One Martini backbone bead per residue (centre of mass of N, CA, C, O) as a GRO file, in nm:
protein
  198
    1MET     BB    1   0.062   0.062  -0.025
    2GLU     BB    2   0.298   0.257   0.010
    3ILE     BB    3   0.415   0.216  -0.270
    4CYS     BB    4   0.169   0.306  -0.430
    5MET     BB    5   0.169   0.598  -0.318
    6ARG     BB    6   0.458   0.673  -0.425
    7ARG     BB    7   0.384   0.636  -0.725
    8ARG     BB    8   0.163   0.836  -0.727
    9GLN     BB    9   0.327   1.082  -0.643
   10ARG     BB   10   0.531   1.067  -0.868
   11GLY     BB   11   0.320   1.102  -1.086
   12LEU     BB   12   0.232   1.385  -0.988
   13GLN     BB   13   0.500   1.520  -1.012
   14PHE     BB   14   0.545   1.474  -1.312
   15TYR     BB   15   0.291   1.616  -1.402
   16ARG     BB   16   0.365   1.891  -1.293
   17LYS     BB   17   0.630   1.933  -1.438
   18LYS     BB   18   0.500   1.914  -1.722
   19LYS     BB   19   0.308   2.153  -1.682
   20GLY     BB   20   0.524   2.371  -1.637
   21LEU     BB   21   0.659   2.347  -1.920
   22SER     BB   22   0.406   2.411  -2.086
   23MET     BB   23   0.364   2.704  -1.979
   24GLN     BB   24   0.636   2.810  -2.068
   25ALA     BB   25   0.591   2.765  -2.369
   26VAL     BB   26   0.331   2.944  -2.392
   27LYS     BB   27   0.474   3.203  -2.310
   28GLU     BB   28   0.686   3.212  -2.531
   29VAL     BB   29   0.492   3.215  -2.771
   30PHE     BB   30   0.333   3.463  -2.683
   31SER     BB   31   0.578   3.660  -2.685
   32TRP     BB   32   0.636   3.628  -2.991
   33ILE     BB   33   0.367   3.729  -3.090
   34VAL     BB   34   0.378   4.009  -2.960
   35LEU     BB   35   0.649   4.097  -3.095
   36SER     BB   36   0.548   4.065  -3.390
   37VAL     BB   37   0.325   4.267  -3.375
   38LEU     BB   38   0.491   4.509  -3.279
   39ALA     BB   39   0.677   4.517  -3.528
   40VAL     BB   40   0.461   4.561  -3.747
   41PHE     BB   41   0.351   4.823  -3.619
   42LEU     BB   42   0.616   4.979  -3.632
   43ALA     BB   43   0.665   4.957  -3.937
   44PHE     BB   44   0.407   5.095  -4.013
   45MET     BB   45   0.466   5.373  -3.873
   46VAL     BB   46   0.728   5.433  -4.023
   47ILE     BB   47   0.611   5.426  -4.309
   48TRP     BB   48   0.400   5.641  -4.260
   49ALA     BB   49   0.582   5.866  -4.164
   50VAL     BB   50   0.858   5.818  -4.387
   51GLY     BB   51   0.730   5.652  -4.659
   52LEU     BB   52   0.628   5.857  -4.848
   53ARG     BB   53   0.589   5.832  -5.193
   54THR     BB   54   0.722   6.045  -5.452
   55ASN     BB   55   0.734   6.263  -5.732
   56MET     BB   56   0.907   6.467  -5.925
   57ILE     BB   57   0.753   6.755  -6.089
   58GLY     BB   58   0.970   6.891  -6.275
   59VAL     BB   59   1.232   7.173  -6.252
   60SER     BB   60   1.210   7.353  -5.984
   61MET     BB   61   1.467   7.171  -5.815
   62GLU     BB   62   1.694   7.243  -5.966
   63PRO     BB   63   1.963   7.029  -5.921
   64GLY     BB   64   1.873   6.848  -5.681
   65LEU     BB   65   1.588   6.786  -5.837
   66THR     BB   66   1.431   6.583  -6.068
   67ASN     BB   67   1.245   6.475  -6.305
   68GLY     BB   68   1.094   6.180  -6.156
   69GLN     BB   69   1.199   6.172  -5.890
   70GLY     BB   70   1.229   6.000  -5.597
   71ILE     BB   71   1.058   6.058  -5.281
   72LEU     BB   72   1.067   6.107  -4.933
   73VAL     BB   73   0.821   6.153  -4.664
   74ASN     BB   74   0.781   6.334  -4.363
   75ARG     BB   75   0.483   6.326  -4.170
   76LEU     BB   76   0.574   6.368  -3.854
   77LYS     BB   77   0.724   6.634  -3.793
   78TYR     BB   78   0.476   6.846  -3.821
   79ARG     BB   79   0.330   6.751  -3.553
   80PHE     BB   80   0.579   6.892  -3.370
   81PHE     BB   81   0.684   7.082  -3.596
   82SER     BB   82   0.787   7.357  -3.766
   83PRO     BB   83   0.851   7.495  -4.031
   84GLN     BB   84   1.149   7.600  -4.195
   85THR     BB   85   1.390   7.765  -4.318
   86GLY     BB   86   1.489   7.543  -4.595
   87ASP     BB   87   1.275   7.354  -4.617
   88VAL     BB   88   1.149   7.077  -4.783
   89VAL     BB   89   0.827   7.067  -4.910
   90VAL     BB   90   0.509   6.894  -4.910
   91PHE     BB   91   0.217   6.982  -5.113
   92LEU     BB   92  -0.116   7.101  -5.152
   93PRO     BB   93  -0.264   7.313  -5.350
   94ASN     BB   94  -0.515   7.441  -5.159
   95GLY     BB   95  -0.583   7.124  -5.083
   96ASN     BB   96  -0.583   6.962  -5.345
   97GLN     BB   97  -0.647   6.621  -5.390
   98ASN     BB   98  -0.609   6.623  -5.722
   99ALA     BB   99  -0.332   6.708  -5.692
  100HIS     BB  100  -0.013   6.731  -5.714
  101TYR     BB  101   0.276   6.733  -5.562
  102TYR     BB  102   0.459   6.978  -5.414
  103VAL     BB  103   0.809   7.098  -5.432
  104LYS     BB  104   0.959   7.309  -5.187
  105ARG     BB  105   1.105   7.607  -5.048
  106VAL     BB  106   1.143   7.764  -4.749
  107VAL     BB  107   1.169   8.135  -4.699
  108ALA     BB  108   0.902   8.184  -4.515
  109VAL     BB  109   0.737   8.266  -4.215
  110PRO     BB  110   0.536   8.343  -3.986
  111GLY     BB  111   0.531   8.708  -3.977
  112GLN     BB  112   0.662   8.760  -4.235
  113THR     BB  113   0.817   8.939  -4.500
  114VAL     BB  114   0.755   8.974  -4.869
  115LEU     BB  115   0.992   9.068  -5.131
  116ILE     BB  116   1.026   9.145  -5.489
  117GLN     BB  117   1.321   9.310  -5.616
  118ASN     BB  118   1.517   9.312  -5.885
  119GLY     BB  119   1.548   8.986  -5.825
  120ILE     BB  120   1.510   9.020  -5.513
  121LEU     BB  121   1.490   8.878  -5.194
  122TYR     BB  122   1.279   8.988  -4.916
  123ILE     BB  123   1.318   8.955  -4.563
  124ASP     BB  124   1.236   9.190  -4.361
  125GLY     BB  125   1.415   9.387  -4.566
  126LYS     BB  126   1.614   9.149  -4.636
  127ALA     BB  127   1.852   9.045  -4.836
  128GLN     BB  128   1.865   8.719  -5.022
  129GLU     BB  129   2.165   8.655  -5.112
  130ASN     BB  130   2.255   8.400  -5.355
  131GLU     BB  131   2.467   8.232  -5.554
  132GLU     BB  132   2.266   7.998  -5.635
  133MET     BB  133   2.065   8.218  -5.700
  134ASP     BB  134   1.890   8.363  -5.914
  135LEU     BB  135   1.741   8.592  -6.063
  136ILE     BB  136   1.418   8.708  -6.038
  137ALA     BB  137   1.204   8.755  -6.300
  138SER     BB  138   0.937   8.693  -6.126
  139ALA     BB  139   0.739   8.818  -5.861
  140GLY     BB  140   0.449   8.849  -5.874
  141ILE     BB  141   0.279   8.893  -5.572
  142ALA     BB  142   0.578   9.000  -5.455
  143GLU     BB  143   0.585   9.306  -5.563
  144ASN     BB  144   0.433   9.312  -5.303
  145GLU     BB  145   0.403   9.317  -4.984
  146ILE     BB  146   0.405   9.033  -4.764
  147LYS     BB  147   0.208   8.918  -4.491
  148LEU     BB  148   0.233   8.654  -4.296
  149GLY     BB  149   0.049   8.451  -4.140
  150ARG     BB  150   0.018   8.223  -3.899
  151ASP     BB  151  -0.008   7.959  -4.137
  152GLU     BB  152   0.224   8.086  -4.337
  153TYR     BB  153   0.407   8.004  -4.643
  154PHE     BB  154   0.697   8.073  -4.832
  155VAL     BB  155   0.760   7.941  -5.157
  156LEU     BB  156   1.033   7.798  -5.350
  157GLY     BB  157   1.214   7.727  -5.612
  158ASP     BB  158   1.538   7.667  -5.692
  159ASN     BB  159   1.421   7.712  -5.993
  160CYS     BB  160   1.274   8.006  -5.998
  161ASN     BB  161   1.228   8.036  -6.334
  162ASN     BB  162   1.087   7.718  -6.310
  163SER     BB  163   0.831   7.807  -6.105
  164GLU     BB  164   0.549   7.709  -5.919
  165ASP     BB  165   0.450   7.921  -5.652
  166SER     BB  166   0.395   8.181  -5.419
  167ARG     BB  167   0.389   8.391  -5.662
  168SER     BB  168   0.139   8.253  -5.744
  169ALA     BB  169  -0.202   8.303  -5.735
  170ASN     BB  170  -0.276   7.976  -5.736
  171VAL     BB  171  -0.095   7.946  -5.459
  172GLY     BB  172   0.067   8.100  -5.270
  173PRO     BB  173   0.048   8.086  -4.961
  174VAL     BB  174   0.112   7.825  -4.738
  175LEU     BB  175  -0.064   7.611  -4.563
  176ARG     BB  176  -0.005   7.401  -4.310
  177SER     BB  177  -0.254   7.204  -4.373
  178THR     BB  178  -0.111   7.133  -4.682
  179ILE     BB  179   0.122   7.000  -4.542
  180VAL     BB  180   0.257   6.678  -4.548
  181GLY     BB  181   0.585   6.729  -4.558
  182GLU     BB  182   0.917   6.630  -4.557
  183ALA     BB  183   1.176   6.622  -4.772
  184TRP     BB  184   1.449   6.369  -4.709
  185PHE     BB  185   1.462   6.165  -4.966
  186HIS     BB  186   1.649   6.031  -5.250
  187PHE     BB  187   1.663   5.896  -5.541
  188GLY     BB  188   1.785   5.800  -5.814
  189ASN     BB  189   1.857   5.964  -6.164
  190GLY     BB  190   2.136   5.841  -6.319
  191THR     BB  191   2.363   6.040  -6.176
  192ASP     BB  192   2.249   6.015  -5.898
  193GLY     BB  193   2.211   5.905  -5.601
  194TRP     BB  194   2.139   5.835  -5.300
  195GLY     BB  195   1.978   6.073  -5.052
  196LEU     BB  196   1.980   6.355  -4.893
  197ILE     BB  197   1.785   6.647  -4.840
  198HIS     BB  198   1.912   7.004  -4.856
   0.00000   0.00000   0.00000
């Protein structure tokens, strides 16, 4: 009788030990599933935030960006920070969802004044002479001083004499709500390789 009880106890102990290993395996499998789901979610968020891909249309940003060149857009940055002078932004003109994305450089931010006279850009009355920038042939609406509103940005193409930008009446100052994000990375274009957009 005593021997039988010992065997039974050993059997129970073995059963408990086996059950403990089984729970450990279940926990490990569950943790791998959770980690995998988290990794997929994070990858999706990264792609959503900085992986919007569009193409440069036109020659307005040459020589830095060329017609047809693919670019990646950081959609997350401007949820936390405001666009700054020098940023290359991607926007929908007047928020038109049917338009193609415009890619231009911010030259003035809210509260500043913009004026173009004799081919020179003036921000807050100060000439923005740049050796890389040509004299601006057409001042457009900036021939008269423009004071930018609270959420308005003045943008120009780097190739300013072949660019439809904030000087054009049908584009004008760009509202922050129409800015999709910052152009931060470009793909190769046949002559230049991949790289960051400056």
